[in-house]
N, C-alpha and C positions, 0 to 999 in steps of 0.2 A: 199765913195761917194754914195749918194742916187741915185738909178736908178730904173726904172720900174721892172727890173728883180730881184733886191734884196730887193724890197720894203717890202715884208712880213717878211723876215728874219731880216731886219734892225730894225724893231720895236717890233718884237715878244718877244725877250728876255727881252727887257726893260719893256714892258707891263706886262709880267709874273712876273718879279721881283717886280714891284710896287704893283701888285695885292696881291701877297703873303705877302709882308711886311705890307700892309694895313690890310689884314684879320687877320694876326697874331700879330699885334701891341698891341692889347688889350686882356688880358687873358679872357677866357670865364667864365661867372658867373655860368652857369649851371653845370660845371664840378664837383663841390663839392658835389652836391646832386643827380646827375643822374648816374646810372650805364650805361656805354657805351658798345655797342656790335657791332662788325663788322661781317656781315654775308655774305655768298656766295650764298644764296638761295633768292628767291623772297620774302619770309616772314619768320617770326619766331614766336614761341609761348612763351608767358610769363607764366610760370608754377605757378599756385596758389597752392603751396604744401600742401598736406594733412598731417595729423599728427597721430602718434601713441600715445596711452595712456602711462602713466608712467609705467616703468618696475616694475615687482614684483619679489620677491625672488623665487628661484626655487630649488628644491632638487636635490641632486646628482643622475645622471643617468636618470633624467626625460627628456622627449622630449622638444625641444626648444618651448617656448611659441610663437605662431604665431597670427597674427592679420591682418584682411583685412582692406584695406584703403577705404575711400569713393571714389566716382567717381573722376577721375583726371580731373581738369578743367584748361584750358589754355586760354589766351587772345591772339588773333592773331594780329601781328603787320606787316603791309605792308609798307615798305618805299616808299615814293612818289618822283617823279622826280621834281627837282627845277633847273631852269636855267635862265640866263640873259646874254645879250650880246649887242654889239654895232658894227657898221661898221666904217671903216676908209678908206677914199679915198686917192689915191696917191697925188692928188692935195691938199687935206687938210693938209697932212703931209708936203708936199713941201712948203706950204704957212704958216705953223704954226709959229706964232710969239710969242705965249704965253708959249711955252714949254709944252703944255698940253699932248702931246703924246710922248715926248722925255723921254729917260730913266731916266733923273734926274728931272722929273717933281715933283713939291712939292706943287703946288697951286690948288689942287683939280682936278687932271687928271681923265679921265674916268676909268682907271684901279683902281685907288685908291678908287673912289666912288663905283665901283663894289665890291671891297673887303669889304668896310664898310657896304654896303647893305646886303651882304651875312652874315656877323657877326650879324647884326640886325635881319635877317630872322631866323637864328638858335636860337638866344636867345628868340625871340618871340614865336617860335614853342615850345621850352622847357617850357617857363613860362605859356603858354596856358594850359598845363596839370594841373597846380595848379589853374589858373584863372577860368577854367570851370569845375573844379572837383566836384563842388556841384550842377551844373546845367545841365550837359550833361550826357547821359547814359554811364556807364562804363562797366557793365556786365549785359546784358539783360536790364531791366528797372532800375537797381540799380545804384546809384550815388557813385562815389569814396569817397567823403566826405559825411558822413551821421551819424545820431544819432542811427540808429537801424540796424547795420549789423548783419547777422546771422553768427555764428561761422564757418559754412561751407555751401556750396550751397545745400547740402542734409539734412541740420539740420531740424529736426521736432520739436525741443524744443522751448519754448517761450523765451529762453535766447537771448538777443541781446547785441551788443557791439557798442560803439560810437567812432568815430574818428573826431568828430566835436563839438565845443563848441559855443553856442549862446551867444550874448551880453557879450563878454569878451574883455575888453580893454587891450591894450598892457601896462601892469604894472607888477611889480614884483609879485603881487598876481596872476594876470592872467597867467603869465608865469609859475608859480608853478603849477597852475591847468592844463595847457596844458602838461607840462612835466610829471605830475603825471598820466594823462590819457594815454600818450604814454607808460609809464611803466606798466600800468594795462592791456595792451592788451594780450590776451591769444590765444592759438593755436586753430586749427579747432575742437578739442574736446570740447572747451569751458571751460576747466578747468586748463590747464597748462600755466603759464606765458611764453611768448616767450623770455623774458630777454631783451626786447628793452631798449637801453640806449640812452636817449636824447642827441643829439650832436649839432644839427643845429637849429638856430633861423632864419627863412626866412621872409624877410619883403620887402615891397615896399619902394622906395627911400624916400617917404614922412615920413616914420617911422624910417629912419636910425638913427637919433640922439636920438630919444626916446629909441630905442633899445640899443644904445651904453651907454646911461646913466644908463640903468638897468644892463648891462653886465659888465661894468667897475666899480671896487670898487672906492668909494669916501671917502677921508679922512675927518673925523668929526673934525671940529675945536675945539680946546681947549682940546680935549680928546686924540688925537693922535691915534684914532681907525679907522678902515675901515669897511665899510658895507660888508656883505657877498654878493657874486655875483654868479649867476649860471655859471657853467663851460660849456658854450655853445659857438659855433662859429657862428659869424654873417655872413649871406649870404644876400646881397642886390641884388634883381633882378630888373634891370631897366625896364624890359619889362612886368612886371605884369600889368594887365589891370587896376587895381585900388587899392586903399589902404584900402579897406573895410575889409580886412582879413589879418591875419599873420599866420605863420605855425611853428610848432616844429617837427623835424624829428630825428629819431634815426640814429646812425651811423652804426649800425650792422644789418639793414634790407634793403632789396632791393625793394623799393617802386616805383621808377621812372626809366624808361628805355629810353635811346636814342639809336636808332638803325641806323647804317650806312650800306647801301648796296654798296654805293660808296662814299668815302670821297671827299671833294671839289677838283676839278681840274680846271685849266685854260688852254684854248686852242685857236687856231686860224686856220683859213682856208680861202683860196681864194674864193671869190664870183664868181661863173661861169659867163663868159661873160662880166666881168668888171675888172677894176684895183683895185677894193675895196677888203678889207679883213674884215672878220668877227672875232671879238674877243669875247670870251664867257667864262662864268663860268658854271659849271655843278656839280650836286650832287644828290644823292638819299638818303633820310633820313626820319625818323619818330620819334616822341616822344609819349610815352604812360605811363599810370599809371598801375602798377602791383598790388601787394598785398597792401591792405590798412592798414595792421597792422604795427605800428611803425611810423606813421605820423598822425599829428592832424592839422586840420584847426580851427582857432579861429576867429569867426566873431565879429567885433566890435559892440558895442551898436549903435543903430540909434540915431541921435541927432535932 
């Protein structure tokens, strides 16, 4: 029986269950392409690893060949606080005729909406790393997607490396160009290939079926043959800002980081001086671009 004394406990478990079910009902899209970290400190650094040159043969009894690395560079990631909540009064629950706050609510209750909005917030945060990668500063004044990266931050040579293609439509030819560029990426010495293996094709929802038509073999009528298809996994990000670009990412490079200081939680507490209860969701998280090697942005031609 609902009473003023048991009001908070009466609805807390039901709201918590609805929130978690709503948040977890749809698999996260960013999971496939982001490396996730759980940290216990306020921040963490993404290490932009420096590279040794190739090994040389050495004679028996000789000292070990040593080599100094460039300056170690890290990108700082500081998870930010995100929260959202709503209050429920004793009278509102007592008079609730639509089942919005009950444990078996199914028609858009507050807890369900809170879980959905958290899902959208996380996916938007992750997608923004790609959406803004060519327009916002990544390291100093350098952009994450660019046509003229230096092999290392201390490089004094004129050699530059690209991870961006201009005027490249999402076609089989364009995809081959992007995949080839991923494979061409070299280490900080500017000489040794990093062995990046293209694995993911990342697109806006507007390009989903164009991408599927490229990735899925098609039987040629009358001949009984099939076209060759790139061996890539399709990742559709609903929260990319626009469809002006698409991306190819290697599966063996860590380019994108999603950092949790505290995973999402749902809680409740009494509002002082009233019969109301505050229900809330809370998390601390951040998304950041790390090393640009092994990922390519292809910008579509303007029409």
